PDB file of N, CA, C, O and CB in Angstrom:
ATOM      1  N   MET A   1       0.843  -1.169   0.000  1.00  0.00           N
ATOM      2  CA  MET A   1       0.000   0.000   0.000  1.00  0.00           C
ATOM      3  C   MET A   1       0.895   1.242   0.000  1.00  0.00           C
ATOM      4  O   MET A   1       1.984   1.226   0.575  1.00  0.00           O
ATOM      5  CB  MET A   1      -0.963  -0.007   1.220  1.00  0.00           C
ATOM      6  N   HIS A   2       0.445   2.294  -0.633  1.00  0.00           N
ATOM      7  CA  HIS A   2       1.172   3.551  -0.689  1.00  0.00           C
ATOM      8  C   HIS A   2       0.574   4.538   0.309  1.00  0.00           C
ATOM      9  O   HIS A   2      -0.646   4.673   0.402  1.00  0.00           O
ATOM     10  CB  HIS A   2       1.145   4.134  -2.117  1.00  0.00           C
ATOM     11  N   TYR A   3       1.432   5.222   1.049  1.00  0.00           N
ATOM     12  CA  TYR A   3       0.982   6.256   1.979  1.00  0.00           C
ATOM     13  C   TYR A   3       1.669   7.567   1.634  1.00  0.00           C
ATOM     14  O   TYR A   3       2.877   7.607   1.400  1.00  0.00           O
ATOM     15  CB  TYR A   3       1.274   5.853   3.451  1.00  0.00           C
ATOM     16  N   ALA A   4       0.886   8.638   1.605  1.00  0.00           N
ATOM     17  CA  ALA A   4       1.454   9.973   1.408  1.00  0.00           C
ATOM     18  C   ALA A   4       2.225  10.358   2.659  1.00  0.00           C
ATOM     19  O   ALA A   4       1.819  10.035   3.775  1.00  0.00           O
ATOM     20  CB  ALA A   4       0.344  11.026   1.092  1.00  0.00           C
ATOM     21  N   ILE A   5       3.338  11.052   2.464  1.00  0.00           N
ATOM     22  CA  ILE A   5       4.081  11.611   3.589  1.00  0.00           C
ATOM     23  C   ILE A   5       4.290  13.093   3.332  1.00  0.00           C
ATOM     24  O   ILE A   5       4.330  13.542   2.187  1.00  0.00           O
ATOM     25  CB  ILE A   5       5.446  10.878   3.793  1.00  0.00           C
ATOM     26  N   VAL A   6       4.420  13.838   4.409  1.00  0.00           N
ATOM     27  CA  VAL A   6       4.712  15.265   4.336  1.00  0.00           C
ATOM     28  C   VAL A   6       6.092  15.463   4.946  1.00  0.00           C
ATOM     29  O   VAL A   6       6.351  15.049   6.076  1.00  0.00           O
ATOM     30  CB  VAL A   6       3.616  16.130   5.079  1.00  0.00           C
ATOM     31  N   ILE A   7       6.973  16.100   4.184  1.00  0.00           N
ATOM     32  CA  ILE A   7       8.328  16.392   4.655  1.00  0.00           C
ATOM     33  C   ILE A   7       8.433  17.899   4.835  1.00  0.00           C
ATOM     34  O   ILE A   7       8.096  18.673   3.939  1.00  0.00           O
ATOM     35  CB  ILE A   7       9.425  15.856   3.654  1.00  0.00           C
ATOM     36  N   GLU A   8       8.904  18.297   6.004  1.00  0.00           N
ATOM     37  CA  GLU A   8       9.048  19.712   6.309  1.00  0.00           C
ATOM     38  C   GLU A   8      10.471  20.009   6.749  1.00  0.00           C
ATOM     39  O   GLU A   8      11.084  19.220   7.469  1.00  0.00           O
ATOM     40  CB  GLU A   8       8.049  20.139   7.395  1.00  0.00           C
ATOM     41  N   LYS A   9      10.994  21.147   6.316  1.00  0.00           N
ATOM     42  CA  LYS A   9      12.318  21.589   6.746  1.00  0.00           C
ATOM     43  C   LYS A   9      12.185  22.110   8.163  1.00  0.00           C
ATOM     44  O   LYS A   9      11.320  22.937   8.450  1.00  0.00           O
ATOM     45  CB  LYS A   9      12.907  22.684   5.788  1.00  0.00           C
ATOM     46  N   ALA A  10      13.038  21.630   9.042  1.00  0.00           N
ATOM     47  CA  ALA A  10      13.073  22.092  10.428  1.00  0.00           C
ATOM     48  C   ALA A  10      14.434  22.753  10.667  1.00  0.00           C
ATOM     49  O   ALA A  10      15.260  22.826   9.757  1.00  0.00           O
ATOM     50  CB  ALA A  10      12.827  20.903  11.438  1.00  0.00           C
ATOM     51  N   GLU A  11      14.657  23.218  11.852  1.00  0.00           N
ATOM     52  CA  GLU A  11      15.956  23.809  12.160  1.00  0.00           C
ATOM     53  C   GLU A  11      17.024  22.728  12.183  1.00  0.00           C
ATOM     54  O   GLU A  11      17.073  21.919  13.109  1.00  0.00           O
ATOM     55  CB  GLU A  11      15.916  24.556  13.509  1.00  0.00           C
ATOM     56  N   GLY A  12      17.870  22.713  11.175  1.00  0.00           N
ATOM     57  CA  GLY A  12      18.999  21.787  11.157  1.00  0.00           C
ATOM     58  C   GLY A  12      18.711  20.420  10.565  1.00  0.00           C
ATOM     59  O   GLY A  12      19.649  19.661  10.325  1.00  0.00           O
ATOM     60  N   ASP A  13      17.452  20.072  10.319  1.00  0.00           N
ATOM     61  CA  ASP A  13      17.154  18.768   9.731  1.00  0.00           C
ATOM     62  C   ASP A  13      15.779  18.817   9.063  1.00  0.00           C
ATOM     63  O   ASP A  13      15.242  19.892   8.794  1.00  0.00           O
ATOM     64  CB  ASP A  13      17.204  17.646  10.813  1.00  0.00           C
ATOM     65  N   TYR A  14      15.232  17.656   8.806  1.00  0.00           N
ATOM     66  CA  TYR A  14      13.904  17.533   8.204  1.00  0.00           C
ATOM     67  C   TYR A  14      13.038  16.650   9.092  1.00  0.00           C
ATOM     68  O   TYR A  14      13.543  15.768   9.788  1.00  0.00           O
ATOM     69  CB  TYR A  14      13.990  16.949   6.761  1.00  0.00           C
ATOM     70  N   SER A  15      11.742  16.892   9.064  1.00  0.00           N
ATOM     71  CA  SER A  15      10.806  16.019   9.771  1.00  0.00           C
ATOM     72  C   SER A  15       9.766  15.549   8.762  1.00  0.00           C
ATOM     73  O   SER A  15       9.544  16.193   7.737  1.00  0.00           O
ATOM     74  CB  SER A  15      10.129  16.757  10.991  1.00  0.00           C
ATOM     75  N   ALA A  16       9.138  14.429   9.060  1.00  0.00           N
ATOM     76  CA  ALA A  16       8.129  13.874   8.163  1.00  0.00           C
ATOM     77  C   ALA A  16       7.050  13.175   8.975  1.00  0.00           C
ATOM     78  O   ALA A  16       7.286  12.683  10.079  1.00  0.00           O
ATOM     79  CB  ALA A  16       8.767  12.895   7.153  1.00  0.00           C
ATOM     80  N   TYR A  17       5.851  13.148   8.385  1.00  0.00           N
ATOM     81  CA  TYR A  17       4.751  12.406   8.994  1.00  0.00           C
ATOM     82  C   TYR A  17       3.845  11.884   7.894  1.00  0.00           C
ATOM     83  O   TYR A  17       3.869  12.374   6.765  1.00  0.00           O
ATOM     84  CB  TYR A  17       3.955  13.294   9.992  1.00  0.00           C
ATOM     85  N   ALA A  18       3.046  10.884   8.238  1.00  0.00           N
ATOM     86  CA  ALA A  18       2.083  10.290   7.315  1.00  0.00           C
ATOM     87  C   ALA A  18       0.681  10.681   7.787  1.00  0.00           C
ATOM     88  O   ALA A  18       0.245  10.214   8.839  1.00  0.00           O
ATOM     89  CB  ALA A  18       2.246   8.722   7.239  1.00  0.00           C
ATOM     90  N   PRO A  19      -0.037  11.529   7.035  1.00  0.00           N
ATOM     91  CA  PRO A  19      -1.356  11.987   7.481  1.00  0.00           C
ATOM     92  C   PRO A  19      -2.354  10.870   7.794  1.00  0.00           C
ATOM     93  O   PRO A  19      -3.212  11.035   8.661  1.00  0.00           O
ATOM     94  CB  PRO A  19      -1.940  12.869   6.440  1.00  0.00           C
ATOM     95  N   ASN A  20      -2.249   9.749   7.105  1.00  0.00           N
ATOM     96  CA  ASN A  20      -3.201   8.659   7.339  1.00  0.00           C
ATOM     97  C   ASN A  20      -2.764   7.699   8.440  1.00  0.00           C
ATOM     98  O   ASN A  20      -3.469   6.737   8.745  1.00  0.00           O
ATOM     99  CB  ASN A  20      -3.408   7.890   6.066  1.00  0.00           C
ATOM    100  N   LEU A  21      -1.596   7.961   9.039  1.00  0.00           N
ATOM    101  CA  LEU A  21      -1.087   7.108  10.107  1.00  0.00           C
ATOM    102  C   LEU A  21      -0.739   7.981  11.307  1.00  0.00           C
ATOM    103  O   LEU A  21       0.436   8.272  11.530  1.00  0.00           O
ATOM    104  CB  LEU A  21       0.152   6.291   9.633  1.00  0.00           C
ATOM    105  N   PRO A  22      -1.732   8.403  12.081  1.00  0.00           N
ATOM    106  CA  PRO A  22      -1.478   9.288  13.216  1.00  0.00           C
ATOM    107  C   PRO A  22      -0.389   8.744  14.142  1.00  0.00           C
ATOM    108  O   PRO A  22      -0.411   7.580  14.543  1.00  0.00           O
ATOM    109  CB  PRO A  22      -2.760   9.502  14.003  1.00  0.00           C
ATOM    110  N   GLY A  23       0.561   9.621  14.468  1.00  0.00           N
ATOM    111  CA  GLY A  23       1.656   9.236  15.352  1.00  0.00           C
ATOM    112  C   GLY A  23       2.864   8.677  14.636  1.00  0.00           C
ATOM    113  O   GLY A  23       3.890   8.420  15.264  1.00  0.00           O
ATOM    114  N   CYS A  24       2.763   8.485  13.338  1.00  0.00           N
ATOM    115  CA  CYS A  24       3.873   7.939  12.560  1.00  0.00           C
ATOM    116  C   CYS A  24       4.709   9.104  12.041  1.00  0.00           C
ATOM    117  O   CYS A  24       4.375   9.721  11.030  1.00  0.00           O
ATOM    118  CB  CYS A  24       3.357   7.044  11.379  1.00  0.00           C
ATOM    119  N   VAL A  25       5.806   9.397  12.750  1.00  0.00           N
ATOM    120  CA  VAL A  25       6.658  10.542  12.444  1.00  0.00           C
ATOM    121  C   VAL A  25       8.126  10.135  12.521  1.00  0.00           C
ATOM    122  O   VAL A  25       8.476   9.121  13.125  1.00  0.00           O
ATOM    123  CB  VAL A  25       6.370  11.713  13.411  1.00  0.00           C
ATOM    124  N   THR A  26       8.978  10.951  11.893  1.00  0.00           N
ATOM    125  CA  THR A  26      10.412  10.709  11.981  1.00  0.00           C
ATOM    126  C   THR A  26      11.160  11.978  11.607  1.00  0.00           C
ATOM    127  O   THR A  26      10.551  12.965  11.195  1.00  0.00           O
ATOM    128  CB  THR A  26      10.835   9.534  11.067  1.00  0.00           C
ATOM    129  N   THR A  27      12.472  11.954  11.751  1.00  0.00           N
ATOM    130  CA  THR A  27      13.331  13.063  11.342  1.00  0.00           C
ATOM    131  C   THR A  27      14.527  12.495  10.589  1.00  0.00           C
ATOM    132  O   THR A  27      14.772  11.288  10.600  1.00  0.00           O
ATOM    133  CB  THR A  27      13.794  13.908  12.574  1.00  0.00           C
ATOM    134  N   GLY A  28      15.263  13.383   9.939  1.00  0.00           N
ATOM    135  CA  GLY A  28      16.483  12.983   9.246  1.00  0.00           C
ATOM    136  C   GLY A  28      17.291  14.202   8.870  1.00  0.00           C
ATOM    137  O   GLY A  28      16.745  15.299   8.745  1.00  0.00           O
ATOM    138  N   ALA A  29      18.584  14.021   8.689  1.00  0.00           N
ATOM    139  CA  ALA A  29      19.478  15.126   8.356  1.00  0.00           C
ATOM    140  C   ALA A  29      19.279  15.617   6.930  1.00  0.00           C
ATOM    141  O   ALA A  29      19.520  16.788   6.635  1.00  0.00           O
ATOM    142  CB  ALA A  29      20.916  14.705   8.553  1.00  0.00           C
ATOM    143  N   THR A  30      18.838  14.726   6.044  1.00  0.00           N
ATOM    144  CA  THR A  30      18.609  15.072   4.633  1.00  0.00           C
ATOM    145  C   THR A  30      17.234  14.555   4.218  1.00  0.00           C
ATOM    146  O   THR A  30      16.619  13.757   4.927  1.00  0.00           O
ATOM    147  CB  THR A  30      19.731  14.474   3.710  1.00  0.00           C
ATOM    148  N   ILE A  31      16.760  15.018   3.061  1.00  0.00           N
ATOM    149  CA  ILE A  31      15.487  14.513   2.556  1.00  0.00           C
ATOM    150  C   ILE A  31      15.585  13.017   2.292  1.00  0.00           C
ATOM    151  O   ILE A  31      14.666  12.266   2.619  1.00  0.00           O
ATOM    152  CB  ILE A  31      15.072  15.259   1.274  1.00  0.00           C
ATOM    153  N   LYS A  32      16.684  12.585   1.707  1.00  0.00           N
ATOM    154  CA  LYS A  32      16.859  11.150   1.433  1.00  0.00           C
ATOM    155  C   LYS A  32      16.805  10.338   2.733  1.00  0.00           C
ATOM    156  O   LYS A  32      16.171   9.284   2.789  1.00  0.00           O
ATOM    157  CB  LYS A  32      18.204  10.897   0.702  1.00  0.00           C
ATOM    158  N   GLU A  33      17.467  10.832   3.761  1.00  0.00           N
ATOM    159  CA  GLU A  33      17.467  10.120   5.045  1.00  0.00           C
ATOM    160  C   GLU A  33      16.082  10.094   5.668  1.00  0.00           C
ATOM    161  O   GLU A  33      15.659   9.059   6.184  1.00  0.00           O
ATOM    162  CB  GLU A  33      18.455  10.765   6.012  1.00  0.00           C
ATOM    163  N   VAL A  34      15.364  11.220   5.631  1.00  0.00           N
ATOM    164  CA  VAL A  34      14.034  11.236   6.232  1.00  0.00           C
ATOM    165  C   VAL A  34      13.074  10.334   5.456  1.00  0.00           C
ATOM    166  O   VAL A  34      12.189   9.723   6.055  1.00  0.00           O
ATOM    167  CB  VAL A  34      13.489  12.670   6.286  1.00  0.00           C
ATOM    168  N   GLU A  35      13.235  10.241   4.123  1.00  0.00           N
ATOM    169  CA  GLU A  35      12.406   9.322   3.348  1.00  0.00           C
ATOM    170  C   GLU A  35      12.675   7.870   3.757  1.00  0.00           C
ATOM    171  O   GLU A  35      11.736   7.095   3.935  1.00  0.00           O
ATOM    172  CB  GLU A  35      12.664   9.509   1.841  1.00  0.00           C
ATOM    173  N   GLN A  36      13.943   7.501   3.904  1.00  0.00           N
ATOM    174  CA  GLN A  36      14.284   6.138   4.323  1.00  0.00           C
ATOM    175  C   GLN A  36      13.761   5.866   5.737  1.00  0.00           C
ATOM    176  O   GLN A  36      13.208   4.800   6.008  1.00  0.00           O
ATOM    177  CB  GLN A  36      15.816   5.919   4.266  1.00  0.00           C
ATOM    178  N   ASN A  37      13.939   6.832   6.625  1.00  0.00           N
ATOM    179  CA  ASN A  37      13.447   6.673   7.997  1.00  0.00           C
ATOM    180  C   ASN A  37      11.925   6.531   8.014  1.00  0.00           C
ATOM    181  O   ASN A  37      11.375   5.783   8.822  1.00  0.00           O
ATOM    182  CB  ASN A  37      13.880   7.871   8.868  1.00  0.00           C
ATOM    183  N   MET A  38      11.253   7.249   7.124  1.00  0.00           N
ATOM    184  CA  MET A  38       9.790   7.177   7.073  1.00  0.00           C
ATOM    185  C   MET A  38       9.333   5.810   6.583  1.00  0.00           C
ATOM    186  O   MET A  38       8.339   5.281   7.081  1.00  0.00           O
ATOM    187  CB  MET A  38       9.225   8.280   6.163  1.00  0.00           C
ATOM    188  N   LYS A  39      10.040   5.224   5.612  1.00  0.00           N
ATOM    189  CA  LYS A  39       9.700   3.868   5.157  1.00  0.00           C
ATOM    190  C   LYS A  39       9.764   2.897   6.332  1.00  0.00           C
ATOM    191  O   LYS A  39       8.874   2.067   6.513  1.00  0.00           O
ATOM    192  CB  LYS A  39      10.658   3.407   4.021  1.00  0.00           C
ATOM    193  N   GLU A  40      10.825   3.010   7.127  1.00  0.00           N
ATOM    194  CA  GLU A  40      10.973   2.136   8.293  1.00  0.00           C
ATOM    195  C   GLU A  40       9.892   2.424   9.335  1.00  0.00           C
ATOM    196  O   GLU A  40       9.343   1.500   9.934  1.00  0.00           O
ATOM    197  CB  GLU A  40      12.368   2.309   8.918  1.00  0.00           C
ATOM    198  N   ALA A  41       9.590   3.702   9.549  1.00  0.00           N
ATOM    199  CA  ALA A  41       8.567   4.070  10.539  1.00  0.00           C
ATOM    200  C   ALA A  41       7.196   3.542  10.135  1.00  0.00           C
ATOM    201  O   ALA A  41       6.443   3.056  10.979  1.00  0.00           O
ATOM    202  CB  ALA A  41       8.509   5.596  10.711  1.00  0.00           C
ATOM    203  N   ILE A  42       6.867   3.635   8.844  1.00  0.00           N
ATOM    204  CA  ILE A  42       5.575   3.126   8.371  1.00  0.00           C
ATOM    205  C   ILE A  42       5.502   1.620   8.551  1.00  0.00           C
ATOM    206  O   ILE A  42       4.482   1.098   9.001  1.00  0.00           O
ATOM    207  CB  ILE A  42       5.348   3.495   6.892  1.00  0.00           C
ATOM    208  N   THR A  43       6.574   0.916   8.205  1.00  0.00           N
ATOM    209  CA  THR A  43       6.604  -0.536   8.376  1.00  0.00           C
ATOM    210  C   THR A  43       6.370  -0.911   9.834  1.00  0.00           C
ATOM    211  O   THR A  43       5.548  -1.778  10.129  1.00  0.00           O
ATOM    212  CB  THR A  43       7.943  -1.110   7.888  1.00  0.00           C
ATOM    213  N   LEU A  44       7.088  -0.264  10.746  1.00  0.00           N
ATOM    214  CA  LEU A  44       6.924  -0.558  12.176  1.00  0.00           C
ATOM    215  C   LEU A  44       5.534  -0.169  12.680  1.00  0.00           C
ATOM    216  O   LEU A  44       4.936  -0.885  13.483  1.00  0.00           O
ATOM    217  CB  LEU A  44       7.994   0.175  12.990  1.00  0.00           C
ATOM    218  N   HIS A  45       5.035   0.946  12.213  1.00  0.00           N
ATOM    219  CA  HIS A  45       3.701   1.398  12.617  1.00  0.00           C
ATOM    220  C   HIS A  45       2.645   0.369  12.212  1.00  0.00           C
ATOM    221  O   HIS A  45       1.786   0.002  13.014  1.00  0.00           O
ATOM    222  CB  HIS A  45       3.378   2.775  11.989  1.00  0.00           C
ATOM    223  N   LEU A  46       2.716  -0.091  10.963  1.00  0.00           N
ATOM    224  CA  LEU A  46       1.732  -1.067  10.486  1.00  0.00           C
ATOM    225  C   LEU A  46       1.867  -2.409  11.204  1.00  0.00           C
ATOM    226  O   LEU A  46       0.865  -3.075  11.462  1.00  0.00           O
ATOM    227  CB  LEU A  46       1.880  -1.270   8.980  1.00  0.00           C
ATOM    228  N   GLU A  47       3.093  -2.807  11.528  1.00  0.00           N
ATOM    229  CA  GLU A  47       3.279  -4.043  12.307  1.00  0.00           C
ATOM    230  C   GLU A  47       2.578  -3.910  13.659  1.00  0.00           C
ATOM    231  O   GLU A  47       1.912  -4.841  14.111  1.00  0.00           O
ATOM    232  CB  GLU A  47       4.798  -4.352  12.510  1.00  0.00           C
ATOM    233  N   GLY A  48       2.730  -2.742  14.304  1.00  0.00           N
ATOM    234  CA  GLY A  48       2.092  -2.516  15.597  1.00  0.00           C
ATOM    235  C   GLY A  48       0.573  -2.529  15.502  1.00  0.00           C
ATOM    236  O   GLY A  48      -0.107  -3.089  16.361  1.00  0.00           O
ATOM    237  N   VAL A  49       0.050  -1.908  14.455  1.00  0.00           N
ATOM    238  CA  VAL A  49      -1.403  -1.895  14.243  1.00  0.00           C
ATOM    239  C   VAL A  49      -1.919  -3.328  14.107  1.00  0.00           C
ATOM    240  O   VAL A  49      -2.918  -3.703  14.721  1.00  0.00           O
ATOM    241  CB  VAL A  49      -1.772  -1.061  12.978  1.00  0.00           C
ATOM    242  N   ARG A  50      -1.226  -4.112  13.301  1.00  0.00           N
ATOM    243  CA  ARG A  50      -1.653  -5.514  13.094  1.00  0.00           C
ATOM    244  C   ARG A  50      -1.547  -6.326  14.382  1.00  0.00           C
ATOM    245  O   ARG A  50      -2.440  -7.116  14.688  1.00  0.00           O
ATOM    246  CB  ARG A  50      -0.803  -6.179  11.992  1.00  0.00           C
ATOM    247  N   GLU A  51      -0.461  -6.140  15.140  1.00  0.00           N
ATOM    248  CA  GLU A  51      -0.291  -6.867  16.404  1.00  0.00           C
ATOM    249  C   GLU A  51      -1.407  -6.537  17.394  1.00  0.00           C
ATOM    250  O   GLU A  51      -1.824  -7.397  18.170  1.00  0.00           O
ATOM    251  CB  GLU A  51       1.071  -6.540  17.025  1.00  0.00           C
ATOM    252  N   GLU A  52      -1.884  -5.306  17.370  1.00  0.00           N
ATOM    253  CA  GLU A  52      -2.964  -4.886  18.259  1.00  0.00           C
ATOM    254  C   GLU A  52      -4.331  -5.344  17.757  1.00  0.00           C
ATOM    255  O   GLU A  52      -5.336  -5.162  18.444  1.00  0.00           O
ATOM    256  CB  GLU A  52      -2.953  -3.377  18.413  1.00  0.00           C
ATOM    257  N   GLY A  53      -4.374  -5.937  16.562  1.00  0.00           N
ATOM    258  CA  GLY A  53      -5.629  -6.391  15.998  1.00  0.00           C
ATOM    259  C   GLY A  53      -6.500  -5.268  15.465  1.00  0.00           C
ATOM    260  O   GLY A  53      -7.707  -5.438  15.294  1.00  0.00           O
ATOM    261  N   LEU A  54      -5.887  -4.119  15.203  1.00  0.00           N
ATOM    262  CA  LEU A  54      -6.627  -2.975  14.690  1.00  0.00           C
ATOM    263  C   LEU A  54      -6.636  -3.001  13.163  1.00  0.00           C
ATOM    264  O   LEU A  54      -5.767  -3.615  12.545  1.00  0.00           O
ATOM    265  CB  LEU A  54      -6.017  -1.656  15.207  1.00  0.00           C
ATOM    266  N   PRO A  55      -7.611  -2.340  12.559  1.00  0.00           N
ATOM    267  CA  PRO A  55      -7.635  -2.306  11.090  1.00  0.00           C
ATOM    268  C   PRO A  55      -6.493  -1.439  10.547  1.00  0.00           C
ATOM    269  O   PRO A  55      -6.147  -0.412  11.131  1.00  0.00           O
ATOM    270  CB  PRO A  55      -8.997  -1.770  10.583  1.00  0.00           C
ATOM    271  N   VAL A  56      -5.924  -1.863   9.440  1.00  0.00           N
ATOM    272  CA  VAL A  56      -4.870  -1.087   8.786  1.00  0.00           C
ATOM    273  C   VAL A  56      -5.535   0.109   8.102  1.00  0.00           C
ATOM    274  O   VAL A  56      -6.444  -0.069   7.290  1.00  0.00           O
ATOM    275  CB  VAL A  56      -4.059  -1.967   7.749  1.00  0.00           C
ATOM    276  N   PRO A  57      -5.088   1.327   8.425  1.00  0.00           N
ATOM    277  CA  PRO A  57      -5.710   2.514   7.838  1.00  0.00           C
ATOM    278  C   PRO A  57      -5.563   2.552   6.317  1.00  0.00           C
ATOM    279  O   PRO A  57      -4.530   2.172   5.764  1.00  0.00           O
ATOM    280  CB  PRO A  57      -5.104   3.770   8.444  1.00  0.00           C
ATOM    281  N   ASP A  58      -6.613   3.017   5.663  1.00  0.00           N
ATOM    282  CA  ASP A  58      -6.557   3.221   4.219  1.00  0.00           C
ATOM    283  C   ASP A  58      -5.690   4.427   3.913  1.00  0.00           C
ATOM    284  O   ASP A  58      -5.543   5.331   4.736  1.00  0.00           O
ATOM    285  CB  ASP A  58      -7.973   3.405   3.628  1.00  0.00           C
ATOM    286  N   SER A  59      -5.125   4.428   2.734  1.00  0.00           N
ATOM    287  CA  SER A  59      -4.379   5.575   2.250  1.00  0.00           C
ATOM    288  C   SER A  59      -5.355   6.459   1.479  1.00  0.00           C
ATOM    289  O   SER A  59      -5.684   6.172   0.328  1.00  0.00           O
ATOM    290  CB  SER A  59      -3.162   5.140   1.356  1.00  0.00           C
ATOM    291  N   THR A  60      -5.813   7.531   2.114  1.00  0.00           N
ATOM    292  CA  THR A  60      -6.838   8.366   1.497  1.00  0.00           C
ATOM    293  C   THR A  60      -6.346   9.767   1.153  1.00  0.00           C
ATOM    294  O   THR A  60      -7.096  10.550   0.569  1.00  0.00           O
ATOM    295  CB  THR A  60      -8.023   8.465   2.409  1.00  0.00           C
ATOM    296  N   THR A  61      -5.122  10.098   1.497  1.00  0.00           N
ATOM    297  CA  THR A  61      -4.589  11.439   1.254  1.00  0.00           C
ATOM    298  C   THR A  61      -4.041  11.545  -0.158  1.00  0.00           C
ATOM    299  O   THR A  61      -3.285  10.686  -0.612  1.00  0.00           O
ATOM    300  CB  THR A  61      -3.494  11.784   2.276  1.00  0.00           C
ATOM    301  N   ASN A  62      -4.433  12.614  -0.849  1.00  0.00           N
ATOM    302  CA  ASN A  62      -3.881  12.934  -2.166  1.00  0.00           C
ATOM    303  C   ASN A  62      -3.052  14.209  -2.035  1.00  0.00           C
ATOM    304  O   ASN A  62      -3.402  15.102  -1.263  1.00  0.00           O
ATOM    305  CB  ASN A  62      -5.018  13.105  -3.239  1.00  0.00           C
ATOM    306  N   CYS A  63      -1.968  14.296  -2.777  1.00  0.00           N
ATOM    307  CA  CYS A  63      -1.094  15.457  -2.714  1.00  0.00           C
ATOM    308  C   CYS A  63      -1.007  16.124  -4.084  1.00  0.00           C
ATOM    309  O   CYS A  63      -0.867  15.458  -5.110  1.00  0.00           O
ATOM    310  CB  CYS A  63       0.306  15.056  -2.216  1.00  0.00           C
ATOM    311  N   GLU A  64      -1.090  17.422  -4.077  1.00  0.00           N
ATOM    312  CA  GLU A  64      -0.947  18.223  -5.287  1.00  0.00           C
ATOM    313  C   GLU A  64      -0.235  19.514  -4.924  1.00  0.00           C
ATOM    314  O   GLU A  64      -0.316  19.983  -3.789  1.00  0.00           O
ATOM    315  CB  GLU A  64      -2.330  18.511  -5.946  1.00  0.00           C
ATOM    316  N   TYR A  65       0.458  20.082  -5.889  1.00  0.00           N
ATOM    317  CA  TYR A  65       1.028  21.416  -5.729  1.00  0.00           C
ATOM    318  C   TYR A  65       0.182  22.388  -6.527  1.00  0.00           C
ATOM    319  O   TYR A  65      -0.272  22.063  -7.624  1.00  0.00           O
ATOM    320  CB  TYR A  65       2.519  21.462  -6.187  1.00  0.00           C
ATOM    321  N   ILE A  66      -0.033  23.582  -5.985  1.00  0.00           N
ATOM    322  CA  ILE A  66      -0.823  24.612  -6.643  1.00  0.00           C
ATOM    323  C   ILE A  66       0.069  25.830  -6.879  1.00  0.00           C
ATOM    324  O   ILE A  66       0.747  26.286  -5.958  1.00  0.00           O
ATOM    325  CB  ILE A  66      -2.078  24.989  -5.794  1.00  0.00           C
ATOM    326  N   GLU A  67       0.073  26.353  -8.087  1.00  0.00           N
ATOM    327  CA  GLU A  67       0.786  27.585  -8.396  1.00  0.00           C
ATOM    328  C   GLU A  67       0.006  28.759  -7.813  1.00  0.00           C
ATOM    329  O   GLU A  67      -1.215  28.822  -7.954  1.00  0.00           O
ATOM    330  CB  GLU A  67       0.982  27.751  -9.933  1.00  0.00           C
ATOM    331  N   ALA A  68       0.699  29.687  -7.163  1.00  0.00           N
ATOM    332  CA  ALA A  68       0.030  30.875  -6.630  1.00  0.00           C
ATOM    333  C   ALA A  68       0.852  32.110  -6.948  1.00  0.00           C
ATOM    334  O   ALA A  68       0.463  33.221  -6.585  1.00  0.00           O
ATOM    335  CB  ALA A  68      -0.191  30.750  -5.106  1.00  0.00           C
TER     336      ALA A  68
END
């Protein structure tokens, strides 16, 4: 399954979260690192959801850029 992630520049590094997976967040020194960390965070998050017997959240977020 594909999940949208949001990457934001923070002071000195980057942070990321998955809107459809509340609490699934990570940081990294570079965009590449935060993307890799997010893949691992999503995997661990979904393992925890399954272990708890909870339903796996659907990926319902769409991302677009708008010119302004």
